[in-house]
C-alpha atoms as one frame of an Amber mdcrd trajectory, in Angstrom:
protein
  87.989 -62.831-111.550  84.411 -63.472-112.623  81.385 -62.657-110.551  78.354
 -64.810-111.319  74.969 -63.323-110.474  71.662 -65.188-110.979  68.581 -63.089
-111.599  65.252 -63.518-113.440  66.140 -67.032-114.537  69.410 -66.286-116.263
  73.093 -66.152-115.454  74.972 -62.905-115.880  78.749 -62.976-116.045  80.541
 -59.793-115.102  84.172 -59.858-116.148  86.770 -57.920-114.236  89.874 -56.742
-116.027  90.450 -54.971-119.330  87.852 -55.536-122.007  89.269 -57.191-125.145
  89.125 -54.803-128.067  88.035 -57.240-130.759  84.460 -58.006-131.726  84.967
 -61.550-130.434  84.383 -60.262-126.903  80.643 -60.417-127.489  80.568 -64.196
-127.570  81.671 -64.294-123.931  79.613 -61.347-122.759  76.197 -62.455-123.913
  75.750 -66.098-123.008  72.603 -67.272-121.203  70.621 -64.095-121.754  67.058
 -63.913-120.523  64.271 -64.457-122.998  63.260 -61.267-124.795  59.979 -61.030
-122.896  61.905 -60.932-119.577  64.005 -57.958-120.598  62.509 -54.477-120.418
  62.403 -52.034-123.251  64.258 -48.832-122.393  63.421 -45.355-123.661  65.473
 -42.219-123.066  63.775 -38.892-123.771  66.370 -36.100-123.724  65.527 -32.405
-123.681  68.262 -30.033-124.722  69.528 -27.233-122.486  67.164 -27.412-119.540
  67.557 -27.240-115.787  64.921 -28.745-113.441  62.554 -25.914-114.420  59.453
 -28.122-114.386  56.300 -28.037-112.342  57.146 -31.327-110.634  60.362 -29.723
-109.359  58.447 -26.884-107.742  58.768 -24.273-110.484  55.511 -22.321-110.198
  56.283 -20.484-113.454  56.426 -23.760-115.419  53.573 -25.431-117.313  54.586
 -29.044-117.785  51.549 -31.311-117.268  52.869 -34.341-119.156  56.214 -34.505
-117.362  54.509 -33.774-114.054  52.301 -36.802-114.722  55.332 -38.904-115.638
  56.922 -37.953-112.304  53.707 -38.904-110.506  53.882 -42.305-112.177  57.538
 -42.855-111.332  60.483 -41.335-109.505  61.786 -37.784-109.557  65.535 -37.534
-108.941  66.522 -34.291-107.223  70.309 -34.557-107.448  71.115 -35.552-111.017
  74.080 -33.964-112.772  75.764 -33.840-116.130  79.549 -34.229-116.240  79.880
 -30.981-118.207  77.799 -27.887-118.757  77.610 -28.393-122.511  76.257 -31.042
-124.845  79.095 -32.677-126.799  81.323 -33.660-123.839  78.225 -34.724-121.913
  76.965 -36.853-124.799  80.337 -38.535-125.128  79.953 -39.592-121.487  76.415
 -40.831-122.068  77.354 -42.952-125.088  80.578 -44.444-123.659  80.059 -44.513
-119.892  83.389 -42.724-119.441  84.385 -39.248-118.333  85.214 -36.927-121.237
  88.349 -35.870-119.375  89.498 -39.513-119.388  88.991 -40.209-123.087  89.877
 -36.770-124.457  86.400 -35.572-125.450  86.274 -32.767-122.890  86.542 -29.776
-125.247  83.558 -28.260-127.052  83.809 -29.463-129.814  86.627 -31.897-130.463
  87.583 -35.058-132.317  88.916 -37.262-129.554  90.753 -40.550-130.009  89.783
 -42.737-127.036  91.566 -46.001-126.198  90.619 -48.943-128.425  88.532 -50.686
-125.751  86.129 -47.721-125.569  82.936 -48.335-127.522  79.455 -46.899-127.684
  77.662 -48.863-124.977  74.746 -49.459-127.323  76.985 -51.904-129.150  76.743
 -54.273-126.178  72.967 -53.933-126.230  72.813 -54.701-129.946  75.023 -57.760
-129.506  72.640 -58.901-126.762  69.690 -58.734-129.155  68.328 -55.253-128.476
  67.137 -53.027-131.291  68.777 -49.623-130.762  67.391 -46.473-132.357  68.367
 -42.827-132.057  66.317 -39.781-133.041  68.599 -38.264-133.935  71.289 -36.153
-132.274  74.719 -37.692-131.906  77.411 -34.995-131.289  79.708 -37.432-129.484
  82.989 -35.522-130.031  84.843 -38.307-131.859  84.424 -37.733-135.587  84.880
 -33.976-135.884  81.344 -33.919-137.312  78.581 -33.379-134.721  76.278 -35.419
-136.977  78.644 -38.374-137.267  77.192 -41.792-136.443  79.781 -44.293-135.157
  79.837 -47.699-136.805  78.263 -50.211-134.447  76.299 -47.738-132.344  72.778
 -47.864-133.769  70.408 -49.979-135.802  68.796 -46.702-136.877  70.005 -43.145
-136.272  67.944 -40.567-138.147  65.080 -38.142-137.620  62.000 -40.127-136.701
  63.851 -43.302-135.699  61.739 -45.234-133.208  61.253 -48.665-131.715  58.861
 -49.532-134.538  61.706 -50.601-136.835  62.558 -53.681-134.760  61.766 -57.336
-135.369  58.578 -58.718-133.769  59.141 -59.321-130.047  62.619 -57.803-130.070
  63.416 -55.651-127.006  64.484 -52.104-127.771  66.559 -49.238-126.486  65.441
 -45.960-128.040  66.801 -42.450-127.575  64.712 -39.471-128.649  66.186 -35.978
-128.337  63.849 -32.995-128.255  65.800 -29.957-129.557  63.037 -27.366-129.174
  64.494 -26.092-125.874  68.005 -25.573-127.283  69.519 -22.143-126.597  69.338
 -21.290-130.307  65.550 -21.511-130.137  65.353 -19.097-127.210  67.011 -16.393
-129.301  65.319 -17.338-132.575  63.922 -14.510-134.746  60.374 -13.602-133.823
  58.790 -15.330-136.835  60.655 -18.565-136.176  59.866 -18.428-132.476  56.176
 -17.971-133.235  56.328 -21.007-135.501  58.055 -23.070-132.799  55.455 -22.124
-130.205  52.376 -22.112-132.433  50.913 -24.980-130.429  50.728 -22.970-127.211
  47.326 -21.954-125.942  47.146 -18.240-125.055  47.054 -19.098-121.357  50.219
 -21.197-121.669  52.438 -18.325-122.809  54.641 -17.029-120.032  54.382 -13.399
-118.993  57.877 -11.857-118.823  56.712  -9.528-116.067  56.081 -12.554-113.837
  59.492 -14.142-114.416  61.572 -14.744-111.298  65.105 -14.077-112.499  68.268
 -15.445-110.874  70.001 -12.680-108.892  73.049 -12.694-111.156  71.019 -11.407
-114.130  70.348  -7.708-114.618  66.619  -7.038-114.414  66.020  -5.886-117.968
  63.073  -6.429-120.374  65.262  -8.380-122.799  66.432 -10.702-120.029  62.856
 -11.255-118.872  61.828 -11.964-122.451  64.510 -14.660-122.797  63.430 -16.238
-119.513  59.780 -16.318-120.631  60.714 -17.718-124.051  62.772 -20.450-122.430
  59.746 -21.506-120.395  57.462 -21.311-123.434  59.740 -23.767-125.193  59.740
 -26.082-122.181  55.944 -26.209-122.421  56.204 -27.148-126.107  58.804 -29.788
-125.242  56.496 -31.130-122.538  53.762 -31.657-125.130  56.222 -33.428-127.444
  57.278 -35.723-124.612  53.590 -36.390-123.981  53.136 -37.434-127.621  56.018
 -39.913-127.342  54.543 -41.426-124.194  51.143 -41.648-125.902  52.744 -43.527
-128.825  54.326 -45.946-126.371  50.945 -46.524-124.754  49.186 -46.921-128.094
  51.687 -49.583-129.121  50.956 -51.535-125.933  54.532 -51.112-124.679  54.213
 -48.843-121.652  53.931 -51.653-119.101  57.273 -53.208-120.059  59.241 -50.082
-120.869  61.546 -48.194-118.535  61.224 -44.517-119.460  63.966 -42.102-118.439
  63.522 -38.380-119.111  66.411 -35.962-118.547  68.123 -32.830-119.822  71.503
 -32.985-121.568  72.910 -30.027-119.571  71.596 -26.994-117.737  69.501 -24.208
-119.177  70.820 -22.614-122.372  71.176 -19.129-120.935  74.316 -17.256-119.827
  75.997 -18.587-116.681  73.918 -21.726-117.061  75.028 -23.780-120.044  78.822
 -24.173-120.272  79.406 -23.725-116.534  79.803 -26.157-113.645  77.427 -24.229
-111.444  74.203 -26.105-110.767  72.553 -23.933-113.423  74.866 -25.617-115.939
  75.082 -29.227-114.749  72.024 -30.003-112.592  69.332 -31.555-114.755  65.846
 -32.975-114.341  65.731 -36.758-114.198  62.471 -38.708-114.102  62.238 -42.501
-114.325  59.093 -44.599-114.761  59.116 -48.384-114.651  55.699 -49.880-113.886
  55.813 -52.381-111.063  59.484 -51.653-110.342  59.600 -47.970-109.312  57.142
 -46.660-106.749  54.812 -44.037-108.268  55.294 -40.510-106.960  58.588 -41.317
-105.279  61.462 -38.898-104.779  65.085 -40.009-104.982  67.717 -37.765-103.417
  70.909 -39.751-104.010  73.602 -38.389-106.312  73.328 -39.464-109.949  75.791
 -38.566-112.696  75.660 -38.993-116.462  78.545 -41.401-116.010  75.996 -43.765
-114.417  73.573 -43.951-117.336  75.427 -46.492-119.496  76.031 -49.094-116.754
  72.477 -48.650-115.481  70.972 -49.222-118.922  73.126 -52.300-119.505  72.175
 -53.723-116.120  68.470 -53.156-116.770  68.851 -55.098-120.022  70.626 -57.964
-118.260  73.872 -57.235-120.086  77.265 -57.523-118.430  78.901 -54.200-117.634
  82.346 -53.811-119.259  84.982 -53.209-116.583  86.253 -49.923-118.002  82.966
 -48.083-117.442  83.407 -45.513-114.678  79.911 -45.140-113.255  77.517 -47.175
-111.139  74.065 -48.719-111.535  71.475 -46.468-109.880  68.180 -48.241-110.700
  67.126 -51.853-110.308  68.287 -54.876-108.358  71.924 -54.301-109.285  71.932
 -50.716-107.956  75.109 -49.763-106.114  75.462 -47.278-103.248  75.551 -43.635
-104.255  78.962 -41.971-104.378  80.031 -39.307-101.919  80.613 -36.786-104.708
  79.783 -36.125-108.324  82.425 -34.506-110.552  82.200 -32.108-113.460  84.564
 -30.250-115.763  84.721 -27.253-118.028  87.390 -26.955-120.689  87.537 -25.153
-124.032  84.198 -23.743-125.069  84.403 -22.928-128.764  87.340 -20.484-128.936
  87.459 -19.704-125.195  89.981 -21.779-123.242  89.554 -22.459-119.542  90.154
 -25.340-117.137  87.692 -25.772-114.266  86.951 -28.818-112.131  84.181 -29.283
-109.577  82.999 -31.721-106.933  79.569 -31.667-105.331  77.849 -33.701-102.642
  74.335 -32.566-103.491  74.471 -29.595-101.160  78.017 -28.272-101.116  80.044
 -27.538-104.244  83.792 -26.903-104.556  85.027 -25.396-107.829  88.721 -25.239
-108.732  89.703 -22.637-111.345  92.997 -23.735-112.858  93.228 -20.508-114.877
  92.022 -17.893-112.393  93.675 -15.093-114.325  90.999 -15.454-116.994  87.640
 -13.714-116.541  84.347 -15.556-116.388  82.854 -13.591-119.263  85.284 -14.507
-122.022  83.691 -13.759-125.397  82.095 -16.771-127.065  80.527 -15.868-130.397
  77.682 -18.395-130.160  76.793 -17.510-126.575  77.033 -13.782-127.279  74.120
 -13.972-129.715  71.744 -14.357-126.775  69.948 -11.070-125.975  70.547 -11.634
-122.250  74.281 -11.792-122.864  74.251  -8.697-125.040  72.365  -6.690-122.433
  74.630  -7.971-119.686  77.778  -6.992-121.605  76.396  -3.558-122.432  75.518
  -2.799-118.834  78.940  -4.013-117.708  80.646  -1.729-120.225  78.548   1.173
-118.946  79.506   0.424-115.344  75.892  -0.116-114.339  76.128  -3.579-112.770
  75.972  -4.086-109.021  75.760  -7.014-106.608  75.722 -10.589-107.997  75.207
  -9.320-111.565  78.625  -7.646-111.421  80.488 -10.784-110.301  80.383 -12.394
-113.732  82.354  -9.492-115.208  85.175  -9.487-112.673  88.572  -9.271-114.431
  89.680 -12.574-112.899  88.351 -15.548-110.953  89.245 -16.807-107.484  91.403
 -19.908-107.380  88.587 -21.753-105.627  84.869 -21.270-105.076  82.772 -23.004
-102.434  78.987 -22.823-102.210  76.173 -24.050-100.012  73.635 -24.720-102.752
  70.819 -25.221-100.246  71.142 -21.774 -98.738  72.569 -20.208-101.904  71.087
 -22.113-104.895  72.380 -19.559-107.409  75.977 -19.884-106.152  76.797 -16.219
-105.716  78.138 -16.235-102.130  81.626 -17.751-102.177  82.339 -19.342 -98.766
  85.866 -20.493 -99.531  87.303 -18.605 -96.535  84.518 -19.503 -94.087  86.132
 -21.050 -91.014  83.268 -23.471 -90.337  83.669 -25.112 -93.768  87.437 -25.653
 -93.887  87.308 -29.370 -93.034  84.696 -30.009 -95.709  86.618 -27.917 -98.245
  89.760 -29.914 -97.490  87.954 -33.218 -98.110  86.435 -31.977-101.349  89.737
 -30.523-102.512  91.372 -33.897-101.953  88.467 -35.606-103.744  88.960 -33.476
-106.871  92.689 -34.197-106.897  92.101 -37.915-106.378  89.445 -38.065-109.097
  91.682 -36.273-111.577  94.563 -38.636-110.860  92.568 -41.881-110.786  90.488
 -41.072-113.855  93.485 -39.965-115.916  92.244 -36.400-116.438  93.696 -35.038
-119.689  92.541 -31.477-119.081  95.926 -30.126-117.990  97.561 -31.309-121.221
  97.385 -28.602-123.913  94.917 -29.524-126.616  97.506 -29.081-129.354  99.715
 -31.654-127.636  96.842 -34.122-127.388  96.005 -33.685-131.051  99.635 -34.232
-131.982  99.689 -37.439-129.968  96.525 -38.686-131.590  97.144 -37.499-135.132
 100.740 -36.548-135.895 100.864 -33.849-138.562  97.077 -33.729-138.435  96.657
 -37.052-140.237  93.650 -39.156-139.285  94.073 -42.900-139.071  91.596 -44.958
-141.068  90.010 -48.196-139.982  91.373 -51.107-141.997  89.122 -52.641-144.617
  87.457 -55.717-143.098  88.063 -59.178-144.512  85.315 -61.665-145.378  85.905
 -65.439-145.207  84.939 -66.996-147.505  85.113 -63.965-149.749  82.256 -64.986
-152.019  81.547 -67.743-154.541  79.168 -70.672-155.045  78.129 -72.788-152.060
  75.422 -75.079-150.818  73.144 -73.202-148.435  73.411 -72.429-145.612  76.963
 -71.222-144.958  78.650 -69.296-142.176  80.683 -66.226-143.045  83.295 -64.760
-140.742  84.340 -61.121-140.790  87.449 -59.594-139.226  89.253 -56.258-139.035
  92.898 -55.763-138.116  92.315 -52.354-136.517  92.376 -52.767-132.754  89.031
 -51.845-131.232  87.176 -51.771-134.534  83.433 -52.366-134.678  81.989 -54.163
-137.679  78.598 -53.988-139.375  77.186 -55.875-142.340  74.204 -55.671-144.658
  72.626 -57.814-147.357  70.794 -54.797-148.756  72.195 -52.355-151.275  69.890
 -49.343-151.278  70.297 -46.106-149.317  67.865 -47.347-146.658  69.804 -50.565
-146.064  69.796 -51.804-142.498  73.270 -52.444-141.114  73.554 -55.165-138.488
  76.233 -55.461-135.844  78.712 -58.256-136.388  79.039 -60.200-133.138  79.760
 -63.666-134.530  79.575 -65.683-137.763  76.883 -64.575-140.225  74.612 -67.367
-141.420  73.642 -66.955-145.069  70.699 -68.947-146.404  70.124 -67.244-149.747
  72.130 -65.727-152.548  73.155 -62.100-152.341  75.929 -59.596-151.908  77.277
 -59.160-148.401  78.413 -55.606-147.678  80.718 -54.976-144.731  82.179 -51.880
-143.066  84.231 -51.176-139.936  84.977 -48.201-137.730  86.692 -47.196-134.519
  85.961 -44.145-132.396  88.348 -41.362-133.429  89.262 -43.068-136.743  87.899
 -42.608-140.223  85.576 -45.432-141.236  86.798 -48.200-143.490  85.650 -48.503
-147.089  82.699 -50.810-147.693  83.842 -54.285-148.762  81.547 -56.548-150.779
  81.406 -60.267-151.418  78.868 -61.976-153.702  77.467 -65.374-152.726  75.483
 -67.749-154.934  73.807 -70.354-152.778  71.916 -73.464-153.852  70.012 -76.072
-151.892
């Protein structure tokens, strides 16, 4: 069944049913698009490893004037959540619009093989005429290489990639990731940390003695130092975000650009990042869209990372593929908020665990599928953090009490239930509280229903999944694309058709041969008007890319 919706002078066709895997789908999906000037530019600014520890969220310790101003000019979302407490699974959800647990990208890190109809959603934007740039983190959990760039995803994906590489008048979708707040920077050697924060004015440095620590941390000078460093880096990130917004203004683009700022998961400190507590999955989310979003507004509905892809497509006037699992949360096509958001934790580096969570914005139910395992399993990367080292030492010495001791219990409860309004740090487990049993029952059923309906792969051992995807560890390769005609002499202009026999493959082509060649998405016949060599490549998520195929054309008029 097709739903036809008329808006802003164009017709948008939303197809229901499975999305065809071939590139030919684009011809049907992008008819009757609005003129470029009617479609907004869209800019995502992503900060790594931060919770809503900003001034506009009420953090008195924070110094974030640029993001506070952005919130004053737009909307501040108070209940925005990642689908995982760590970057790679979360980024796979952002780029595909699907839960990592559905497509197999739920482990940190992995090389998932999603179904052939799953694509990077930016491919639909590119086929609709958007210029898509990424600066520059990928880490999507499909290639086995956190720096891998999927074929079809981006017009430009590199450090410094911006909207300025587009054609005149072309609308853009740009993603800029700011890594300065990453957990590795918090624990950086002193000299490197001083270099990272050299731009701070003396009055902007955070005094560790004034830090207000979560109750689950031991009150130790090293812990306070990490907390202060984390906030120092947020202030640096705030200035970097301010520079990006200033560039947008200087280019005369601010009025027609939807800006979305958010964190990729919670703060990069122990019991934050990697966990499904709010400290690991609740993120800041600020959206500014002049004339469309009321300045200084506050939005309290539930928003999940699974909603970002469909929302961005809808803002661009692009049909939403039916396999996407989220909803539109901004604009005329916005859908009602869900009752719950869902999140998952699975393998983190070498530490295996299976945890699922549902939250309604206030109450959170966590299901530990491996309760026999402790919270504080060793993770080499995490254990480099001074806070974690101090915490482990004090635990070994038997000097932890109260909430700080909970993290080092020898096992976990089967379920945890928290009132995050009264207990924002989630240290008082109310799972046996009589007054909450009805709510717990509904949330328990919601987790089970979500796992079943979304096809959660988390209970299947990872080795079994890998064997299904790649028997004997052998990666499949995308077939070499074919070019018709495959070169020769012709009268100009001619149309060239490209195909690939690999189901779900994306195809790109270029008429340039140098290292800086721009690769364009193939979404229909290529019109050649001059002589040259056409270079073509193909790829599918979870496959090795095809070889580059070339065809030389000599055209005369």
